[in-house]
N, CA, C and O atoms as a printed pandas DataFrame, in Angstrom:
     atom_number atom_name residue_name chain_id  residue_number  x_coord  y_coord  z_coord
0              1         N          UNK        A               1    0.844   -1.180    0.000
1              2        CA          UNK        A               1    0.000    0.000    0.000
2              3         C          UNK        A               1    0.889    1.242    0.000
3              4         O          UNK        A               1    1.839    1.313    0.780
4              5         N          UNK        A               2    0.593    2.244   -0.878
5              6        CA          UNK        A               2    1.444    3.436   -0.937
6              7         C          UNK        A               2    1.332    4.269    0.332
7              8         O          UNK        A               2    0.286    4.317    0.979
8              9         N          UNK        A               3    2.417    4.912    0.662
9             10        CA          UNK        A               3    2.454    5.791    1.822
10            11         C          UNK        A               3    1.964    7.174    1.390
11            12         O          UNK        A               3    2.684    7.900    0.704
12            13         N          UNK        A               4    0.736    7.544    1.791
13            14        CA          UNK        A               4    0.158    8.825    1.390
14            15         C          UNK        A               4    0.962   10.011    1.884
15            16         O          UNK        A               4    1.027   11.035    1.204
16            17         N          UNK        A               5    1.572    9.897    3.044
17            18        CA          UNK        A               5    2.381   11.002    3.555
18            19         C          UNK        A               5    3.557   11.290    2.642
19            20         O          UNK        A               5    3.883   12.453    2.405
20            21         N          UNK        A               6    4.202   10.249    2.125
21            22        CA          UNK        A               6    5.322   10.461    1.208
22            23         C          UNK        A               6    4.830   11.038   -0.113
23            24         O          UNK        A               6    5.513   11.872   -0.708
24            25         N          UNK        A               7    3.662   10.613   -0.583
25            26        CA          UNK        A               7    3.108   11.165   -1.817
26            27         C          UNK        A               7    2.862   12.651   -1.664
27            28         O          UNK        A               7    3.242   13.436   -2.531
28            29         N          UNK        A               8    2.231   13.044   -0.574
29            30        CA          UNK        A               8    1.966   14.457   -0.328
30            31         C          UNK        A               8    3.270   15.217   -0.205
31            32         O          UNK        A               8    3.414   16.306   -0.761
32            33         N          UNK        A               9    4.216   14.650    0.517
33            34        CA          UNK        A               9    5.517   15.299    0.689
34            35         C          UNK        A               9    6.181   15.496   -0.663
35            36         O          UNK        A               9    6.705   16.575   -0.937
36            37         N          UNK        A              10    6.172   14.470   -1.520
37            38        CA          UNK        A              10    6.790   14.574   -2.833
38            39         C          UNK        A              10    6.091   15.610   -3.704
39            40         O          UNK        A              10    6.757   16.350   -4.428
40            41         N          UNK        A              11    4.773   15.677   -3.650
41            42        CA          UNK        A              11    4.043   16.651   -4.439
42            43         C          UNK        A              11    4.323   18.063   -3.986
43            44         O          UNK        A              11    4.338   18.983   -4.803
44            45         N          UNK        A              12    4.545   18.253   -2.699
45            46        CA          UNK        A              12    4.804   19.593   -2.172
46            47         C          UNK        A              12    6.254   20.011   -2.325
47            48         O          UNK        A              12    6.569   21.190   -2.158
48            49         N          UNK        A              13    7.146   19.083   -2.637
49            50        CA          UNK        A              13    8.565   19.398   -2.622
50            51         C          UNK        A              13    9.053   20.074   -3.885
51            52         O          UNK        A              13   10.110   20.703   -3.851
52            53         N          UNK        A              14    8.342   19.981   -5.002
53            54        CA          UNK        A              14    8.848   20.540   -6.243
54            55         C          UNK        A              14    7.754   21.311   -6.956
55            56         O          UNK        A              14    7.119   20.796   -7.876
56            57         N          UNK        A              15    7.536   22.544   -6.531
57            58        CA          UNK        A              15    6.448   23.329   -7.102
58            59         C          UNK        A              15    6.707   23.716   -8.546
59            60         O          UNK        A              15    5.752   23.975   -9.278
60            61         N          UNK        A              16    7.948   23.766   -8.985
61            62        CA          UNK        A              16    8.246   24.174  -10.351
62            63         C          UNK        A              16    7.616   23.222  -11.361
63            64         O          UNK        A              16    7.270   23.641  -12.466
64            65         N          UNK        A              17    7.462   21.959  -11.006
65            66        CA          UNK        A              17    6.888   21.005  -11.945
66            67         C          UNK        A              17    5.395   21.206  -12.111
67            68         O          UNK        A              17    4.805   20.630  -13.025
68            69         N          UNK        A              18    4.770   21.991  -11.273
69            70        CA          UNK        A              18    3.344   22.245  -11.386
70            71         C          UNK        A              18    3.076   23.640  -11.946
71            72         O          UNK        A              18    1.958   24.140  -11.817
72            73         N          UNK        A              19    4.052   24.269  -12.554
73            74        CA          UNK        A              19    3.849   25.563  -13.174
74            75         C          UNK        A              19    4.024   26.762  -12.263
75            76         O          UNK        A              19    3.702   27.884  -12.653
76            77         N          UNK        A              20    4.523   26.549  -11.069
77            78        CA          UNK        A              20    4.755   27.670  -10.159
78            79         C          UNK        A              20    6.128   28.258  -10.445
79            80         O          UNK        A              20    7.050   27.545  -10.843
80            81         N          UNK        A              21    6.254   29.553  -10.240
81            82        CA          UNK        A              21    7.534   30.216  -10.447
82            83         C          UNK        A              21    8.525   29.787   -9.371
83            84         O          UNK        A              21    8.145   29.475   -8.243
84            85         N          UNK        A              22    9.785   29.778   -9.738
85            86        CA          UNK        A              22   10.803   29.451   -8.753
86            87         C          UNK        A              22   11.519   30.710   -8.272
87            88         O          UNK        A              22   12.180   30.679   -7.234
88            89         N          UNK        A              23   11.401   31.806   -8.998
89            90        CA          UNK        A              23   11.982   33.082   -8.589
90            91         C          UNK        A              23   10.843   34.041   -8.263
91            92         O          UNK        A              23   10.121   34.470   -9.162
92            93         N          UNK        A              24   10.677   34.377   -7.000
93            94        CA          UNK        A              24    9.541   35.183   -6.583
94            95         C          UNK        A              24    9.691   36.664   -6.910
95            96         O          UNK        A              24    8.692   37.356   -7.103
96            97         N          UNK        A              25   10.913   37.155   -6.974
97            98        CA          UNK        A              25   11.131   38.583   -7.154
98            99         C          UNK        A              25   10.771   39.088   -8.542
99           100         O          UNK        A              25   10.422   40.259   -8.685
100          101         N          UNK        A              26   10.840   38.265   -9.553
101          102        CA          UNK        A              26   10.579   38.720  -10.914
102          103         C          UNK        A              26    9.115   38.746  -11.298
103          104         O          UNK        A              26    8.790   39.058  -12.444
104          105         N          UNK        A              27    8.222   38.427  -10.376
105          106        CA          UNK        A              27    6.802   38.343  -10.674
106          107         C          UNK        A              27    6.204   39.710  -10.975
107          108         O          UNK        A              27    6.570   40.708  -10.355
108          109         N          UNK        A              28    5.279   39.747  -11.935
109          110        CA          UNK        A              28    4.503   40.955  -12.207
110          111         C          UNK        A              28    3.037   40.568  -12.391
111          112         O          UNK        A              28    2.720   39.415  -12.687
112          113         N          UNK        A              29    2.154   41.539  -12.213
113          114        CA          UNK        A              29    0.738   41.273  -12.457
114          115         C          UNK        A              29    0.502   40.921  -13.921
115          116         O          UNK        A              29   -0.393   40.137  -14.239
116          117         N          UNK        A              30    1.299   41.497  -14.804
117          118        CA          UNK        A              30    1.162   41.177  -16.228
118          119         C          UNK        A              30    1.427   39.688  -16.473
119          120         O          UNK        A              30    0.766   39.068  -17.306
120          121         N          UNK        A              31    2.398   39.116  -15.746
121          122        CA          UNK        A              31    2.659   37.676  -15.864
122          123         C          UNK        A              31    1.452   36.878  -15.391
123          124         O          UNK        A              31    1.071   35.895  -16.026
124          125         N          UNK        A              32    0.854   37.288  -14.293
125          126        CA          UNK        A              32   -0.320   36.595  -13.754
126          127         C          UNK        A              32   -1.465   36.643  -14.760
127          128         O          UNK        A              32   -2.139   35.638  -14.988
128          129         N          UNK        A              33   -1.681   37.800  -15.354
129          130        CA          UNK        A              33   -2.756   37.972  -16.328
130          131         C          UNK        A              33   -2.511   37.087  -17.539
131          132         O          UNK        A              33   -3.432   36.435  -18.030
132          133         N          UNK        A              34   -1.277   37.060  -18.021
133          134        CA          UNK        A              34   -0.933   36.228  -19.187
134          135         C          UNK        A              34   -1.078   34.742  -18.863
135          136         O          UNK        A              34   -1.596   33.978  -19.677
136          137         N          UNK        A              35   -0.628   34.333  -17.694
137          138        CA          UNK        A              35   -0.722   32.936  -17.291
138          139         C          UNK        A              35   -2.184   32.504  -17.195
139          140         O          UNK        A              35   -2.553   31.425  -17.660
140          141         N          UNK        A              36   -2.996   33.341  -16.599
141          142        CA          UNK        A              36   -4.421   33.034  -16.472
142          143         C          UNK        A              36   -5.087   32.976  -17.838
143          144         O          UNK        A              36   -5.924   32.111  -18.096
144          145         N          UNK        A              37   -4.714   33.896  -18.701
145          146        CA          UNK        A              37   -5.292   33.920  -20.048
146          147         C          UNK        A              37   -4.986   32.611  -20.782
147          148         O          UNK        A              37   -5.842   32.083  -21.492
148          149         N          UNK        A              38   -3.770   32.091  -20.611
149          150        CA          UNK        A              38   -3.415   30.797  -21.216
150          151         C          UNK        A              38   -4.308   29.684  -20.682
151          152         O          UNK        A              38   -4.589   28.712  -21.384
152          153         N          UNK        A              39   -4.749   29.833  -19.442
153          154        CA          UNK        A              39   -5.633   28.841  -18.814
154          155         C          UNK        A              39   -7.103   29.107  -19.126
155          156         O          UNK        A              39   -7.974   28.366  -18.671
156          157         N          UNK        A              40   -7.389   30.165  -19.902
157          158        CA          UNK        A              40   -8.760   30.487  -20.250
158          159         C          UNK        A              40   -9.499   31.284  -19.188
159          160         O          UNK        A              40  -10.730   31.286  -19.158
160          161         N          UNK        A              41   -8.760   31.961  -18.317
161          162        CA          UNK        A              41   -9.358   32.742  -17.235
162          163         C          UNK        A              41   -8.958   34.201  -17.389
163          164         O          UNK        A              41   -7.774   34.523  -17.487
164          165         N          UNK        A              42   -9.949   35.077  -17.409
165          166        CA          UNK        A              42   -9.710   36.513  -17.480
166          167         C          UNK        A              42   -9.673   37.056  -16.051
167          168         O          UNK        A              42  -10.672   36.985  -15.337
168          169         N          UNK        A              43   -8.525   37.597  -15.631
169          170        CA          UNK        A              43   -8.403   38.102  -14.267
170          171         C          UNK        A              43   -9.047   39.475  -14.139
171          172         O          UNK        A              43   -8.746   40.395  -14.900
172          173         N          UNK        A              44   -9.933   39.593  -13.167
173          174        CA          UNK        A              44  -10.599   40.857  -12.860
174          175         C          UNK        A              44   -9.871   41.537  -11.696
175          176         O          UNK        A              44   -8.892   41.010  -11.166
176          177         N          UNK        A              45  -10.360   42.700  -11.315
177          178        CA          UNK        A              45   -9.808   43.383  -10.134
178          179         C          UNK        A              45   -9.981   42.524   -8.887
179          180         O          UNK        A              45   -9.122   42.532   -8.005
180          181         N          UNK        A              46  -11.094   41.777   -8.806
181          182        CA          UNK        A              46  -11.316   40.890   -7.657
182          183         C          UNK        A              46  -10.258   39.783   -7.608
183          184         O          UNK        A              46   -9.723   39.478   -6.542
184          185         N          UNK        A              47   -9.962   39.190   -8.756
185          186        CA          UNK        A              47   -8.914   38.167   -8.820
186          187         C          UNK        A              47   -7.584   38.752   -8.332
187          188         O          UNK        A              47   -6.883   38.161   -7.510
188          189         N          UNK        A              48   -7.263   39.937   -8.870
189          190        CA          UNK        A              48   -5.980   40.558   -8.525
190          191         C          UNK        A              48   -5.916   40.946   -7.050
191          192         O          UNK        A              48   -4.841   40.913   -6.453
192          193         N          UNK        A              49   -7.041   41.310   -6.461
193          194        CA          UNK        A              49   -7.053   41.633   -5.025
194          195         C          UNK        A              49   -6.681   40.398   -4.204
195          196         O          UNK        A              49   -5.934   40.497   -3.230
196          197         N          UNK        A              50   -7.193   39.259   -4.593
197          198        CA          UNK        A              50   -6.869   38.011   -3.895
198          199         C          UNK        A              50   -5.400   37.661   -4.095
199          200         O          UNK        A              50   -4.715   37.271   -3.149
200          201         N          UNK        A              51   -4.927   37.799   -5.304
201          202        CA          UNK        A              51   -3.523   37.503   -5.610
202          203         C          UNK        A              51   -2.605   38.426   -4.809
203          204         O          UNK        A              51   -1.605   37.975   -4.251
204          205         N          UNK        A              52   -2.939   39.703   -4.753
205          206        CA          UNK        A              52   -2.121   40.651   -3.969
206          207         C          UNK        A              52   -2.144   40.289   -2.479
207          208         O          UNK        A              52   -1.120   40.358   -1.800
208          209         N          UNK        A              53   -3.316   39.905   -1.987
209          210        CA          UNK        A              53   -3.426   39.516   -0.581
210          211         C          UNK        A              53   -2.528   38.316   -0.286
211          212         O          UNK        A              53   -1.836   38.293    0.732
212          213         N          UNK        A              54   -2.537   37.327   -1.169
213          214        CA          UNK        A              54   -1.682   36.152   -0.975
214          215         C          UNK        A              54   -0.201   36.531   -1.005
215          216         O          UNK        A              54    0.589   36.004   -0.222
216          217         N          UNK        A              55    0.170   37.425   -1.889
217          218        CA          UNK        A              55    1.567   37.872   -1.943
218          219         C          UNK        A              55    1.944   38.619   -0.666
219          220         O          UNK        A              55    3.055   38.466   -0.159
220          221         N          UNK        A              56    1.019   39.427   -0.147
221          222        CA          UNK        A              56    1.272   40.131    1.113
222          223         C          UNK        A              56    1.441   39.134    2.265
223          224         O          UNK        A              56    2.330   39.287    3.103
224          225         N          UNK        A              57    0.575   38.107    2.297
225          226        CA          UNK        A              57    0.696   37.069    3.335
226          227         C          UNK        A              57    2.051   36.379    3.237
227          228         O          UNK        A              57    2.700   36.118    4.250
228          229         N          UNK        A              58    2.466   36.090    2.023
229          230        CA          UNK        A              58    3.747   35.417    1.839
230          231         C          UNK        A              58    4.894   36.335    2.271
231          232         O          UNK        A              58    5.861   35.878    2.880
232          233         N          UNK        A              59    4.785   37.625    1.957
233          234        CA          UNK        A              59    5.818   38.581    2.367
234          235         C          UNK        A              59    5.897   38.673    3.891
235          236         O          UNK        A              59    6.983   38.813    4.454
236          237         N          UNK        A              60    4.749   38.595    4.551
237          238        CA          UNK        A              60    4.707   38.696    6.010
238          239         C          UNK        A              60    5.136   37.416    6.718
239          240         O          UNK        A              60    5.772   37.471    7.770
240          241         N          UNK        A              61    4.790   36.262    6.147
241          242        CA          UNK        A              61    4.988   34.991    6.855
242          243         C          UNK        A              61    5.899   34.003    6.134
243          244         O          UNK        A              61    6.207   32.942    6.676
244          245         N          UNK        A              62    6.330   34.334    4.928
245          246        CA          UNK        A              62    7.119   33.372    4.158
246          247         C          UNK        A              62    6.277   32.147    3.862
247          248         O          UNK        A              62    5.063   32.251    3.688
248          249         N          UNK        A              63    6.898   31.014    3.805
249          250        CA          UNK        A              63    6.180   29.778    3.544
250          251         C          UNK        A              63    5.743   29.063    4.799
251          252         O          UNK        A              63    5.542   27.848    4.780
252          253         N          UNK        A              64    5.591   29.800    5.904
253          254        CA          UNK        A              64    5.282   29.149    7.177
254          255         C          UNK        A              64    3.804   28.826    7.365
255          256         O          UNK        A              64    3.465   27.992    8.206
256          257         N          UNK        A              65    2.919   29.462    6.606
257          258        CA          UNK        A              65    1.491   29.195    6.750
258          259         C          UNK        A              65    1.129   27.949    5.940
259          260         O          UNK        A              65    1.458   27.849    4.758
260          261         N          UNK        A              66    0.449   27.002    6.589
261          262        CA          UNK        A              66    0.019   25.832    5.827
262          263         C          UNK        A              66   -1.260   26.173    5.068
263          264         O          UNK        A              66   -1.863   27.223    5.290
264          265         N          UNK        A              67   -1.665   25.280    4.175
265          266        CA          UNK        A              67   -2.801   25.542    3.293
266          267         C          UNK        A              67   -4.091   25.789    4.067
267          268         O          UNK        A              67   -4.881   26.657    3.696
268          269         N          UNK        A              68   -4.307   25.040    5.127
269          270        CA          UNK        A              68   -5.538   25.185    5.903
270          271         C          UNK        A              68   -5.621   26.569    6.550
271          272         O          UNK        A              68   -6.658   27.228    6.475
272          273         N          UNK        A              69   -4.563   26.995    7.165
273          274        CA          UNK        A              69   -4.548   28.313    7.824
274          275         C          UNK        A              69   -4.669   29.419    6.789
275          276         O          UNK        A              69   -5.395   30.390    7.002
276          277         N          UNK        A              70   -3.969   29.283    5.676
277          278        CA          UNK        A              70   -4.031   30.297    4.626
278          279         C          UNK        A              70   -5.440   30.383    4.037
279          280         O          UNK        A              70   -5.937   31.482    3.790
280          281         N          UNK        A              71   -6.081   29.249    3.813
281          282        CA          UNK        A              71   -7.454   29.250    3.290
282          283         C          UNK        A              71   -8.401   29.931    4.272
283          284         O          UNK        A              71   -9.259   30.715    3.868
284          285         N          UNK        A              72   -8.248   29.634    5.551
285          286        CA          UNK        A              72   -9.095   30.245    6.584
286          287         C          UNK        A              72   -8.879   31.765    6.616
287          288         O          UNK        A              72   -9.843   32.527    6.692
288          289         N          UNK        A              73   -7.644   32.192    6.559
289          290        CA          UNK        A              73   -7.307   33.613    6.563
290          291         C          UNK        A              73   -7.892   34.305    5.332
291          292         O          UNK        A              73   -8.440   35.404    5.428
292          293         N          UNK        A              74   -7.771   33.657    4.185
293          294        CA          UNK        A              74   -8.299   34.196    2.937
294          295         C          UNK        A              74   -9.822   34.329    2.999
295          296         O          UNK        A              74  -10.378   35.343    2.578
296          297         N          UNK        A              75  -10.487   33.310    3.523
297          298        CA          UNK        A              75  -11.947   33.348    3.650
298          299         C          UNK        A              75  -12.390   34.460    4.603
299          300         O          UNK        A              75  -13.387   35.134    4.344
300          301         N          UNK        A              76  -11.666   34.651    5.689
301          302        CA          UNK        A              76  -11.996   35.733    6.625
302          303         C          UNK        A              76  -11.808   37.098    5.972
303          304         O          UNK        A              76  -12.645   37.987    6.128
304          305         N          UNK        A              77  -10.715   37.259    5.245
305          306        CA          UNK        A              77  -10.417   38.538    4.598
306          307         C          UNK        A              77  -11.494   38.915    3.583
307          308         O          UNK        A              77  -11.839   40.089    3.446
308          309         N          UNK        A              78  -12.020   37.928    2.880
309          310        CA          UNK        A              78  -13.001   38.194    1.828
310          311         C          UNK        A              78  -14.419   37.770    2.227
311          312         O          UNK        A              78  -15.264   37.541    1.362
312          313         N          UNK        A              79  -14.676   37.666    3.519
313          314        CA          UNK        A              79  -15.999   37.277    4.016
314          315         C          UNK        A              79  -17.072   38.282    3.621
315          316         O          UNK        A              79  -18.208   37.898    3.340
316          317         N          UNK        A              80  -16.729   39.545    3.597
317          318        CA          UNK        A              80  -17.694   40.587    3.271
318          319         C          UNK        A              80  -18.233   40.537    1.855
319          320         O          UNK        A              80  -19.276   41.123    1.563
320          321         N          UNK        A              81  -17.531   39.841    0.974
321          322        CA          UNK        A              81  -17.984   39.737   -0.416
322          323         C          UNK        A              81  -18.382   38.317   -0.789
323          324         O          UNK        A              81  -18.613   38.020   -1.961
324          325         N          UNK        A              82  -18.461   37.441    0.205
325          326        CA          UNK        A              82  -18.931   36.084   -0.059
326          327         C          UNK        A              82  -18.028   34.982    0.437
327          328         O          UNK        A              82  -18.394   33.810    0.352
328          329         N          UNK        A              83  -16.859   35.315    0.952
329          330        CA          UNK        A              83  -15.968   34.309    1.536
330          331         C          UNK        A              83  -15.686   33.130    0.629
331          332         O          UNK        A              83  -15.257   33.296   -0.513
332          333         N          UNK        A              84  -15.928   31.950    1.144
333          334        CA          UNK        A              84  -15.635   30.688    0.462
334          335         C          UNK        A              84  -16.244   30.641   -0.945
335          336         O          UNK        A              84  -15.549   30.321   -1.909
336          337         N          UNK        A              85  -17.520   30.953   -1.064
337          338        CA          UNK        A              85  -18.206   30.904   -2.361
338          339         C          UNK        A              85  -17.582   31.884   -3.350
339          340         O          UNK        A              85  -17.373   31.548   -4.516
340          341         N          UNK        A              86  -17.289   33.080   -2.888
341          342        CA          UNK        A              86  -16.666   34.112   -3.721
342          343         C          UNK        A              86  -15.319   33.637   -4.239
343          344         O          UNK        A              86  -15.017   33.790   -5.423
344          345         N          UNK        A              87  -14.512   33.064   -3.361
345          346        CA          UNK        A              87  -13.175   32.608   -3.737
346          347         C          UNK        A              87  -13.226   31.498   -4.779
347          348         O          UNK        A              87  -12.469   31.512   -5.749
348          349         N          UNK        A              88  -14.121   30.535   -4.573
349          350        CA          UNK        A              88  -14.223   29.421   -5.522
350          351         C          UNK        A              88  -14.887   29.834   -6.830
351          352         O          UNK        A              88  -14.645   29.217   -7.867
352          353         N          UNK        A              89  -15.708   30.854   -6.794
353          354        CA          UNK        A              89  -16.297   31.371   -8.029
354          355         C          UNK        A              89  -15.197   31.972   -8.906
355          356         O          UNK        A              89  -15.187   31.783  -10.122
356          357         N          UNK        A              90  -14.282   32.689   -8.281
357          358        CA          UNK        A              90  -13.188   33.313   -9.024
358          359         C          UNK        A              90  -12.094   32.317   -9.414
359          360         O          UNK        A              90  -11.536   32.395  -10.509
360          361         N          UNK        A              91  -11.796   31.390   -8.517
361          362        CA          UNK        A              91  -10.737   30.411   -8.755
362          363         C          UNK        A              91  -11.325   29.002   -8.626
363          364         O          UNK        A              91  -11.179   28.367   -7.582
364          365         N          UNK        A              92  -11.985   28.514   -9.672
365          366        CA          UNK        A              92  -12.676   27.224   -9.594
366          367         C          UNK        A              92  -11.761   26.027   -9.348
367          368         O          UNK        A              92  -12.234   24.983   -8.899
368          369         N          UNK        A              93  -10.486   26.149   -9.626
369          370        CA          UNK        A              93   -9.536   25.059   -9.357
370          371         C          UNK        A              93   -9.004   25.126   -7.933
371          372         O          UNK        A              93   -8.110   24.364   -7.563
372          373         N          UNK        A              94   -9.545   26.028   -7.141
373          374        CA          UNK        A              94   -9.154   26.161   -5.741
374          375         C          UNK        A              94   -8.453   27.477   -5.499
375          376         O          UNK        A              94   -7.470   27.786   -6.173
376          377         N          UNK        A              95   -8.939   28.262   -4.548
377          378        CA          UNK        A              95   -8.351   29.573   -4.304
378          379         C          UNK        A              95   -6.909   29.520   -3.814
379          380         O          UNK        A              95   -6.168   30.489   -3.982
380          381         N          UNK        A              96   -6.509   28.433   -3.227
381          382        CA          UNK        A              96   -5.113   28.344   -2.807
382          383         C          UNK        A              96   -4.263   27.866   -3.979
383          384         O          UNK        A              96   -3.334   28.560   -4.393
384          385         N          UNK        A              97   -4.569   26.703   -4.510
385          386        CA          UNK        A              97   -3.741   26.124   -5.572
386          387         C          UNK        A              97   -3.678   27.020   -6.803
387          388         O          UNK        A              97   -2.589   27.282   -7.315
388          389         N          UNK        A              98   -4.805   27.486   -7.280
389          390        CA          UNK        A              98   -4.830   28.263   -8.512
390          391         C          UNK        A              98   -4.330   29.694   -8.301
391          392         O          UNK        A              98   -3.528   30.190   -9.093
392          393         N          UNK        A              99   -4.787   30.349   -7.257
393          394        CA          UNK        A              99   -4.379   31.736   -7.015
394          395         C          UNK        A              99   -2.901   31.835   -6.648
395          396         O          UNK        A              99   -2.226   32.779   -7.058
396          397         N          UNK        A             100   -2.399   30.882   -5.889
397          398        CA          UNK        A             100   -0.967   30.900   -5.537
398          399         C          UNK        A             100   -0.115   30.768   -6.795
399          400         O          UNK        A             100    0.941   31.391   -6.906
400          401         N          UNK        A             101   -0.578   29.959   -7.737
401          402        CA          UNK        A             101    0.154   29.791   -8.990
402          403         C          UNK        A             101    0.232   31.124   -9.735
403          404         O          UNK        A             101    1.307   31.523  -10.183
404          405         N          UNK        A             102   -0.905   31.813   -9.869
405          406        CA          UNK        A             102   -0.907   33.103  -10.555
406          407         C          UNK        A             102   -0.139   34.161   -9.770
407          408         O          UNK        A             102    0.401   35.100  -10.355
408          409         N          UNK        A             103   -0.090   34.013   -8.462
409          410        CA          UNK        A             103    0.645   34.955   -7.617
410          411         C          UNK        A             103    2.150   34.719   -7.679
411          412         O          UNK        A             103    2.929   35.500   -7.133
412          413         N          UNK        A             104    2.555   33.646   -8.344
413          414        CA          UNK        A             104    3.981   33.355   -8.455
414          415         C          UNK        A             104    4.574   32.848   -7.159
415          416         O          UNK        A             104    5.758   33.046   -6.887
416          417         N          UNK        A             105    3.740   32.188   -6.353
417          418        CA          UNK        A             105    4.174   31.707   -5.040
418          419         C          UNK        A             105    4.160   30.191   -4.995
419          420         O          UNK        A             105    3.358   29.555   -5.679
420          421         N          UNK        A             106    5.042   29.607   -4.195
421          422        CA          UNK        A             106    4.990   28.158   -4.014
422          423         C          UNK        A             106    3.749   27.778   -3.226
423          424         O          UNK        A             106    3.298   28.522   -2.356
424          425         N          UNK        A             107    3.209   26.622   -3.538
425          426        CA          UNK        A             107    2.031   26.179   -2.793
426          427         C          UNK        A             107    2.427   25.892   -1.355
427          428         O          UNK        A             107    3.487   25.319   -1.102
428          429         N          UNK        A             108    1.578   26.289   -0.411
429          430        CA          UNK        A             108    1.896   26.054    0.996
430          431         C          UNK        A             108    1.790   24.569    1.340
431          432         O          UNK        A             108    1.092   23.816    0.661
432          433         N          UNK        A             109    2.481   24.160    2.390
433          434        CA          UNK        A             109    2.393   22.767    2.820
434          435         C          UNK        A             109    0.939   22.357    3.048
435          436         O          UNK        A             109    0.155   23.109    3.628
436          437         N          UNK        A             110    0.595   21.173    2.591
437          438        CA          UNK        A             110   -0.735   20.635    2.803
438          439         C          UNK        A             110   -1.721   20.917    1.691
439          440         O          UNK        A             110   -2.847   20.421    1.738
440          441         N          UNK        A             111   -1.338   21.702    0.683
441          442        CA          UNK        A             111   -2.269   22.040   -0.385
442          443         C          UNK        A             111   -2.739   20.804   -1.136
443          444         O          UNK        A             111   -3.913   20.700   -1.492
444          445         N          UNK        A             112   -1.851   19.890   -1.374
445          446        CA          UNK        A             112   -2.195   18.694   -2.136
446          447         C          UNK        A             112   -2.604   17.525   -1.244
447          448         O          UNK        A             112   -2.772   16.405   -1.726
448          449         N          UNK        A             113   -2.762   17.776    0.035
449          450        CA          UNK        A             113   -3.213   16.742    0.960
450          451         C          UNK        A             113   -4.670   16.430    0.645
451          452         O          UNK        A             113   -5.511   17.327    0.715
452          453         N          UNK        A             114   -4.996   15.187    0.301
453          454        CA          UNK        A             114   -6.380   14.851   -0.068
454          455         C          UNK        A             114   -7.403   15.183    1.015
455          456         O          UNK        A             114   -8.577   15.382    0.701
456          457         N          UNK        A             115   -6.999   15.247    2.254
457          458        CA          UNK        A             115   -7.950   15.566    3.324
458          459         C          UNK        A             115   -8.232   17.070    3.404
459          460         O          UNK        A             115   -9.172   17.476    4.088
460          461         N          UNK        A             116   -7.449   17.898    2.726
461          462        CA          UNK        A             116   -7.616   19.349    2.795
462          463         C          UNK        A             116   -8.859   19.809    2.050
463          464         O          UNK        A             116   -9.516   20.760    2.473
464          465         N          UNK        A             117   -9.193   19.143    0.937
465          466        CA          UNK        A             117  -10.402   19.486    0.216
466          467         C          UNK        A             117  -10.214   20.472   -0.910
467          468         O          UNK        A             117  -11.200   20.984   -1.440
468          469         N          UNK        A             118   -8.997   20.754   -1.292
469          470        CA          UNK        A             118   -8.735   21.646   -2.415
470          471         C          UNK        A             118   -8.979   20.888   -3.711
471          472         O          UNK        A             118   -8.686   19.696   -3.796
472          473         N          UNK        A             119   -9.506   21.562   -4.709
473          474        CA          UNK        A             119   -9.665   20.952   -6.026
474          475         C          UNK        A             119   -8.304   20.861   -6.672
475          476         O          UNK        A             119   -7.556   21.839   -6.674
476          477         N          UNK        A             120   -7.968   19.716   -7.218
477          478        CA          UNK        A             120   -6.646   19.530   -7.851
478          479         C          UNK        A             120   -6.782   19.612   -9.341
479          480         O          UNK        A             120   -5.791   19.482  -10.059
């Protein structure tokens, strides 16, 4: 039987293979817009607000926030406009996995954990 912990660990260890940037400093909003456009998603001001918030969280905490805590923080921040539903409406592949990719950030630990509930 496969060891799920090792699978999750392996998936979280190499974000570059999932299309995430490896150099955080060179990121621009224009890159995020172009990347999303390639995926068939037009980024609105609401999308960019979420992406900026995630970048601010990363600047404040580095990679220390796990996916569950980051999702909870994100939902609280955007509760006034719909919270969870609002986030998934904008990022149907998951507000953490998809938005972090456009934000040019590595996915936080636990994002690919099947018990977390993120859409993969």
